[in-house]
Backbone as CSV, one residue per row, in Angstrom:
resi,resn,N_x,N_y,N_z,CA_x,CA_y,CA_z,C_x,C_y,C_z
1,UNK,0.615,-1.372,0.188,-0.390,0.233,0.211,0.661,1.430,-0.334
2,UNK,1.712,2.188,-0.948,2.664,3.084,-1.007,1.555,3.697,-0.792
3,UNK,0.444,4.417,-1.588,-0.613,5.645,-0.735,-0.698,5.899,0.741
4,UNK,-0.780,4.535,1.452,-0.895,4.246,2.812,0.425,4.775,3.349
5,UNK,1.456,4.041,3.563,3.149,4.534,3.494,2.767,5.952,3.282
6,UNK,2.683,6.872,2.292,2.653,8.004,1.324,2.163,9.017,3.056
7,UNK,0.961,8.689,2.943,0.299,9.077,3.691,0.375,9.067,5.314
8,UNK,0.914,8.712,5.859,1.877,8.638,6.933,2.801,9.416,7.198
9,UNK,3.537,9.573,6.340,4.926,10.481,5.389,4.432,11.655,5.544
10,UNK,2.851,11.928,5.357,2.844,13.091,5.420,2.248,13.717,6.698
11,UNK,1.941,12.535,7.729,0.764,13.078,8.255,2.193,13.049,9.612
12,UNK,3.842,12.775,9.795,4.201,13.013,10.159,4.986,14.347,10.155
13,UNK,4.653,14.765,8.848,5.520,16.272,8.436,4.468,17.536,8.914
14,UNK,3.489,16.651,9.184,2.277,18.037,8.777,2.329,18.114,11.241
15,UNK,2.573,17.502,11.539,2.472,16.854,13.515,3.698,17.903,13.376
16,UNK,4.708,18.214,12.666,6.007,18.974,13.072,5.140,20.282,12.529
17,UNK,4.635,21.078,11.046,3.861,21.887,10.837,3.092,22.149,12.227
18,UNK,2.471,21.727,12.142,1.368,22.239,13.081,2.100,22.502,15.107
19,UNK,2.616,21.395,15.278,3.908,22.163,15.650,4.567,23.615,15.775
20,UNK,4.701,23.783,14.192,5.246,25.147,14.712,4.190,26.584,14.009
21,UNK,3.504,25.686,13.974,2.251,26.513,13.510,1.714,27.134,15.668
22,UNK,1.022,26.150,16.790,0.510,26.320,17.662,1.439,28.140,18.561
23,UNK,2.832,27.223,17.655,4.179,28.251,18.702,3.438,30.022,18.649
24,UNK,2.762,29.969,17.650,2.483,31.790,16.822,1.112,32.080,17.955
25,UNK,1.618,32.855,18.473,0.804,33.404,19.496,-0.804,33.353,19.037
26,UNK,-0.299,35.053,17.838,-1.664,36.197,16.889,-2.784,34.382,16.286
27,UNK,-2.694,33.015,17.449,-3.339,31.873,16.963,-4.744,31.709,18.233
28,UNK,-4.473,32.328,19.135,-4.629,32.237,19.871,-6.336,32.090,19.881
29,UNK,-7.029,31.477,20.440,-8.736,31.700,20.718,-8.980,31.981,22.116
30,UNK,-10.211,33.168,23.129,-9.925,33.226,24.462,-10.966,31.925,24.969
31,UNK,-11.487,32.064,24.065,-12.788,30.753,25.108,-12.588,28.921,24.546
32,UNK,-12.168,28.735,23.704,-11.734,27.686,23.534,-11.337,26.501,23.818
33,UNK,-11.903,24.975,23.432,-11.354,23.589,23.798,-9.950,23.994,24.033
34,UNK,-9.548,24.141,22.526,-7.886,24.212,22.742,-7.456,25.551,22.071
35,UNK,-6.786,25.832,21.500,-6.015,27.393,21.927,-6.192,27.661,20.520
36,UNK,-6.101,27.142,19.675,-6.077,27.423,18.226,-7.804,26.889,17.416
37,UNK,-7.839,27.227,15.855,-8.354,26.461,14.677,-8.198,26.315,13.728
38,UNK,-7.553,25.450,14.153,-6.841,25.346,12.313,-7.450,23.433,11.756
39,UNK,-6.809,23.950,10.946,-7.146,22.568,9.883,-6.053,22.498,8.437
40,UNK,-5.219,21.274,8.336,-4.136,21.743,7.546,-4.318,20.599,6.670
41,UNK,-4.541,20.181,5.388,-5.163,19.681,4.310,-3.941,19.565,3.235
42,UNK,-3.808,18.470,2.393,-2.544,18.349,1.437,-2.699,17.587,0.111
43,UNK,-3.149,18.342,-0.680,-2.948,17.921,-1.969,-1.846,17.438,-2.943
44,UNK,-1.729,16.073,-3.307,-0.208,15.140,-3.891,-1.091,15.074,-5.102
45,UNK,-0.455,15.504,-5.954,-1.302,15.582,-8.110,0.053,14.182,-8.586
46,UNK,0.020,13.616,-8.959,0.897,12.730,-9.334,0.297,12.424,-11.174
47,UNK,1.387,13.250,-11.631,1.017,13.495,-13.327,1.530,11.996,-13.690
48,UNK,2.666,11.622,-13.592,2.681,9.965,-13.839,1.459,8.773,-13.545
49,UNK,0.951,8.220,-12.285,0.394,8.191,-12.440,-1.055,8.697,-12.356
50,UNK,-1.490,9.575,-12.695,-2.095,9.758,-13.088,-3.124,10.201,-12.084
51,UNK,-3.023,10.392,-10.578,-4.275,10.726,-9.659,-3.995,12.052,-8.647
52,UNK,-4.890,12.272,-7.859,-5.036,13.340,-7.106,-5.134,12.324,-5.709
53,UNK,-4.275,12.498,-4.767,-4.734,12.263,-3.402,-5.117,13.721,-2.227
54,UNK,-6.755,13.721,-1.287,-6.205,15.080,-0.650,-5.977,14.553,0.314
55,UNK,-5.440,14.718,1.721,-6.016,14.463,3.189,-5.862,15.719,3.547
56,UNK,-7.082,15.372,4.555,-7.696,16.728,5.558,-7.490,16.081,7.042
57,UNK,-7.081,17.153,7.676,-7.117,17.460,9.151,-7.701,18.462,10.363
58,UNK,-8.877,18.570,9.924,-9.280,19.134,10.844,-9.447,19.018,12.988
59,UNK,-9.689,19.277,13.964,-9.920,18.772,14.931,-11.400,18.784,15.122
60,UNK,-11.232,17.007,15.975,-12.743,16.878,15.646,-13.515,17.436,16.407
61,UNK,-13.507,17.537,17.476,-14.057,18.806,18.103,-14.903,19.914,17.613
62,UNK,-14.351,20.447,16.862,-14.517,21.638,15.487,-15.090,21.256,14.702
63,UNK,-15.204,19.536,13.797,-15.730,19.471,12.719,-17.001,18.598,13.123
64,UNK,-17.119,18.012,14.547,-18.110,17.451,14.835,-19.267,18.689,14.910
65,UNK,-19.209,20.368,16.291,-19.521,21.087,15.629,-20.165,21.321,14.764
66,UNK,-19.613,21.373,13.524,-20.089,22.218,12.611,-21.702,21.426,11.649
67,UNK,-20.644,19.654,11.823,-21.689,18.667,11.508,-22.966,19.234,11.984
68,UNK,-22.406,19.041,13.529,-24.280,19.411,14.327,-24.982,20.527,14.205
69,UNK,-24.104,21.439,13.840,-24.781,22.827,13.511,-25.447,22.531,12.010
70,UNK,-24.755,21.817,10.780,-25.723,21.698,9.962,-27.129,20.772,9.589
71,UNK,-26.597,19.678,10.813,-27.253,17.750,10.651,-28.414,18.164,11.442
72,UNK,-28.422,18.869,12.892,-29.033,19.287,14.316,-29.111,17.470,14.972
73,UNK,-28.039,17.043,14.280,-27.611,15.690,14.607,-26.937,14.916,15.685
74,UNK,-27.357,14.178,17.279,-25.986,14.196,17.835,-25.343,13.046,16.963
75,UNK,-23.678,12.775,16.802,-23.128,12.627,16.399,-21.427,12.331,17.230
76,UNK,-20.802,11.029,17.120,-19.922,10.911,17.841,-18.579,10.598,16.448
77,UNK,-17.615,11.632,16.376,-17.030,10.745,14.758,-15.673,9.820,14.854
78,UNK,-15.649,9.845,16.907,-14.958,8.728,16.771,-15.019,7.501,16.766
79,UNK,-16.395,7.267,16.350,-16.845,5.220,16.347,-16.713,6.409,14.522
80,UNK,-16.389,5.324,14.107,-15.532,5.224,12.810,-16.469,3.999,12.279
81,UNK,-17.274,5.419,11.319,-18.520,4.130,10.604,-18.684,4.956,9.419
82,UNK,-19.755,3.862,7.902,-20.350,3.926,7.520,-21.162,5.780,7.185
83,UNK,-22.066,5.964,8.170,-22.642,6.867,8.082,-22.141,8.435,8.232
84,UNK,-20.924,7.936,9.128,-20.278,8.660,9.844,-19.171,9.478,8.705
85,UNK,-18.607,8.998,7.727,-17.825,8.110,6.700,-18.717,9.662,5.340
86,UNK,-19.959,8.830,5.855,-21.168,9.977,4.407,-21.093,11.223,4.513
87,UNK,-21.507,11.682,5.879,-20.980,12.705,6.648,-20.116,13.386,6.338
88,UNK,-18.794,13.204,6.850,-17.560,14.363,6.632,-17.318,14.061,5.224
89,UNK,-17.180,12.943,4.232,-17.431,13.010,3.021,-18.506,14.396,2.058
90,UNK,-19.750,14.499,2.418,-20.393,15.088,2.099,-19.891,16.625,2.337
91,UNK,-19.645,17.252,4.098,-19.068,18.165,4.115,-18.146,18.773,3.889
92,UNK,-16.981,17.777,4.217,-15.792,17.926,3.009,-15.730,18.848,1.548
93,UNK,-16.163,18.151,1.162,-16.281,18.018,-0.159,-17.335,18.851,-0.394
94,UNK,-18.377,19.672,0.268,-19.064,20.971,-0.115,-17.990,22.504,0.023
95,UNK,-16.492,21.957,1.214,-16.484,23.411,1.231,-14.974,23.314,1.443
96,UNK,-13.991,22.481,0.225,-13.223,22.002,-0.392,-12.982,21.578,-1.880
97,UNK,-13.109,22.425,-2.325,-12.713,22.033,-3.750,-11.738,22.631,-3.643
98,UNK,-11.137,22.139,-5.523,-9.575,22.382,-6.314,-10.496,21.809,-7.940
99,UNK,-9.865,22.370,-8.661,-9.887,22.944,-9.423,-8.447,22.691,-10.123
100,UNK,-8.064,22.021,-11.777,-6.978,21.500,-12.028,-7.392,21.934,-13.543
101,UNK,-6.842,22.987,-14.092,-7.061,23.749,-15.229,-8.170,24.511,-15.182
102,UNK,-9.036,24.225,-15.926,-10.802,24.547,-15.884,-11.643,23.761,-14.995
103,UNK,-11.052,22.304,-15.269,-12.292,21.170,-14.321,-12.142,20.677,-12.773
104,UNK,-12.954,20.805,-12.405,-13.440,20.677,-11.272,-13.117,19.095,-10.754
105,UNK,-12.239,18.957,-10.032,-11.843,17.720,-9.489,-13.165,16.605,-8.735
106,UNK,-13.777,16.392,-8.796,-14.498,14.302,-8.287,-13.897,14.005,-7.671
107,UNK,-14.006,14.206,-6.310,-13.284,13.856,-5.070,-13.792,11.727,-4.544
108,UNK,-13.220,11.022,-4.235,-14.050,9.643,-3.383,-14.010,9.915,-2.272
109,UNK,-14.579,9.603,-1.208,-13.908,9.483,0.421,-13.758,7.693,0.102
110,UNK,-11.505,7.459,0.371,-11.535,6.769,0.989,-11.353,5.603,1.956
111,UNK,-12.023,7.480,3.414,-12.066,6.540,4.584,-11.920,7.856,5.508
112,UNK,-11.437,8.083,7.006,-11.177,8.521,8.038,-10.465,7.530,9.280
113,UNK,-10.040,8.709,9.865,-9.079,7.346,11.303,-8.656,8.954,11.935
114,UNK,-8.940,8.518,13.107,-9.331,9.467,14.641,-7.563,9.688,14.632
115,UNK,-6.670,10.364,15.022,-5.400,10.579,15.661,-5.853,11.845,16.580
116,UNK,-5.403,11.042,18.365,-5.359,12.053,19.063,-6.751,12.937,18.701
117,UNK,-6.647,14.624,18.435,-7.546,15.174,18.828,-7.323,15.078,17.506
118,UNK,-7.359,14.850,16.129,-8.069,15.323,14.960,-8.860,14.338,14.613
119,UNK,-9.086,14.651,12.913,-9.456,13.446,12.356,-8.617,13.439,11.234
120,UNK,-8.470,12.176,10.611,-7.919,12.479,8.733,-8.703,12.410,8.260
121,UNK,-9.101,12.463,7.074,-9.889,12.033,6.009,-9.045,11.543,4.714
122,UNK,-9.809,11.289,4.415,-8.310,10.901,2.794,-9.433,10.453,1.529
123,UNK,-8.881,11.212,0.990,-10.128,11.325,-0.956,-8.679,10.824,-2.251
124,UNK,-9.742,10.897,-2.677,-8.668,10.067,-3.864,-9.713,10.557,-5.310
125,UNK,-8.654,10.801,-6.835,-9.774,10.960,-7.949,-8.563,10.806,-8.846
126,UNK,-9.334,10.781,-10.634,-8.290,10.529,-11.333,-7.815,11.594,-11.478
127,UNK,-6.584,11.824,-12.097,-6.230,13.791,-12.414,-6.681,13.729,-13.746
128,UNK,-7.256,14.198,-14.471,-7.988,14.162,-15.338,-7.547,15.698,-16.346
129,UNK,-7.081,16.237,-16.191,-5.710,17.409,-16.435,-4.087,17.381,-16.532
130,UNK,-3.708,17.050,-17.457,-1.984,17.968,-17.053,-2.165,19.493,-16.822
131,UNK,-2.622,20.433,-16.440,-2.613,21.720,-16.053,-2.030,22.300,-14.860
132,UNK,-0.748,22.707,-14.804,0.092,23.582,-14.376,-0.348,24.250,-13.313
133,UNK,-2.057,24.513,-13.130,-2.732,25.727,-12.281,-3.073,25.032,-11.679
134,UNK,-3.477,25.054,-10.618,-5.212,24.545,-9.506,-5.087,25.235,-7.949
135,UNK,-6.358,25.650,-8.490,-7.613,26.412,-8.102,-7.852,25.253,-6.915
136,UNK,-7.817,25.847,-6.136,-8.068,25.770,-4.456,-9.985,26.519,-3.423
137,UNK,-10.523,26.350,-3.040,-11.918,27.120,-2.597,-11.858,26.160,-0.990
138,UNK,-11.695,26.323,-0.310,-11.400,26.405,1.372,-12.242,26.352,2.572
139,UNK,-13.236,26.690,2.988,-13.935,27.395,3.333,-14.372,26.370,4.885
140,UNK,-13.413,24.893,4.721,-14.126,24.471,6.152,-13.548,25.225,6.743
141,UNK,-14.843,24.574,7.826,-15.009,24.786,9.403,-15.636,27.211,9.152
142,UNK,-15.563,27.196,8.049,-15.187,28.574,8.327,-16.669,29.543,8.972
143,UNK,-17.723,28.204,8.813,-19.326,28.866,9.020,-19.856,28.665,10.294
144,UNK,-19.056,28.315,11.049,-18.714,27.818,12.297,-17.959,28.327,13.603
145,UNK,-16.853,28.941,12.612,-15.778,29.469,13.999,-14.432,30.567,12.754
146,UNK,-15.047,31.797,12.682,-14.409,32.696,12.396,-13.436,33.135,12.840
147,UNK,-12.443,32.220,13.414,-11.491,32.069,13.402,-10.010,31.545,12.725
148,UNK,-11.702,30.543,11.551,-10.743,29.212,11.748,-9.638,29.332,10.536
149,UNK,-8.250,28.551,10.500,-7.177,29.222,9.530,-7.406,27.713,8.793
150,UNK,-7.369,27.691,7.894,-6.904,26.377,6.827,-5.772,26.719,6.000
151,UNK,-4.929,25.556,6.147,-3.670,25.957,5.935,-3.470,25.073,4.737
152,UNK,-3.152,25.162,3.272,-2.871,23.998,2.221,-2.515,23.749,1.943
153,UNK,-1.579,22.904,1.404,0.056,22.316,1.091,-0.261,21.944,-0.285
154,UNK,0.009,21.920,-1.440,-0.179,21.810,-2.722,0.807,21.223,-3.350
155,UNK,0.827,19.554,-3.226,2.529,18.881,-4.341,2.661,18.416,-5.665
156,UNK,2.806,19.109,-6.758,2.512,18.918,-8.063,3.674,17.789,-8.402
157,UNK,3.989,16.838,-8.226,5.335,15.883,-9.308,5.654,16.420,-8.227
158,UNK,6.035,15.913,-6.675,6.618,15.962,-5.419,7.420,17.562,-4.931
159,UNK,6.571,18.750,-6.414,7.125,19.690,-5.812,6.304,20.333,-4.380
160,UNK,6.797,20.933,-3.686,5.468,21.562,-3.030,5.294,22.849,-2.661
161,UNK,4.102,23.702,-2.992,3.399,25.017,-2.268,2.748,25.267,-1.535
162,UNK,2.408,25.931,-0.020,1.809,26.376,1.184,1.086,27.412,0.905
163,UNK,-0.150,27.765,1.467,-0.443,28.900,1.402,-1.493,28.952,2.949
164,UNK,-1.719,29.915,3.721,-2.771,29.884,5.175,-3.520,30.519,4.879
165,UNK,-5.055,29.249,4.599,-6.098,30.296,4.009,-6.814,30.190,5.505
166,UNK,-7.175,31.143,5.746,-8.476,32.108,6.922,-10.041,32.041,5.978
167,UNK,-11.437,32.710,7.182,-12.267,32.940,6.570,-13.082,34.094,5.636
168,UNK,-11.748,34.992,5.317,-12.122,36.034,4.906,-11.102,35.606,3.413
169,UNK,-9.391,34.685,3.049,-8.986,34.378,2.348,-9.576,32.810,1.837
170,UNK,-10.120,32.647,1.422,-10.728,31.630,0.908,-10.778,30.357,-0.161
171,UNK,-9.484,30.793,-1.035,-9.320,30.717,-1.999,-7.904,31.266,-2.965
172,UNK,-7.178,29.862,-3.311,-6.012,30.575,-3.913,-5.936,30.131,-4.996
173,UNK,-4.670,30.341,-6.125,-4.907,29.988,-7.454,-2.555,29.495,-6.700
174,UNK,-1.845,27.548,-7.258,-0.845,27.721,-7.353,-0.727,27.157,-8.347
175,UNK,0.606,28.062,-8.497,0.752,28.106,-10.596,2.859,27.307,-9.729
176,UNK,2.620,26.008,-10.856,4.311,25.409,-10.404,4.598,25.572,-12.175
């Protein structure tokens, strides 16, 4: 499972990245369960394999709150099951959209897992365009958390670019 090994490597990298972001004092929130609202997403595009992989890591309490507000259902994402997967899939695909060239990417959710205080969500799609321009719109958790920060990493054939997005800056075009 090459993809699984890649995702494990990404997790390790993102843990270090998150640690650095935690140290930035301007990211705090006064009355929160945790001192900041942050998600990290990574888009990996492999032109040779014609694949796109997306991983998204929000805090579990933040995304549970957003899903509860949207659906008015009690839920516990720590119970990994198909119903929770469907809720996460629909929510993330509504909030995180990717265009490569002029083509909107249609992702398939391949699953999610809980890691400490966060939930990892994994998506994949076939690569339909070889454009080196990737547009990302990320409104993840913005409807419930106005201080939300969404870090987006984009890799095209191993070349990495990153951007810090928030509820005011919701979209970005990566050019490679």
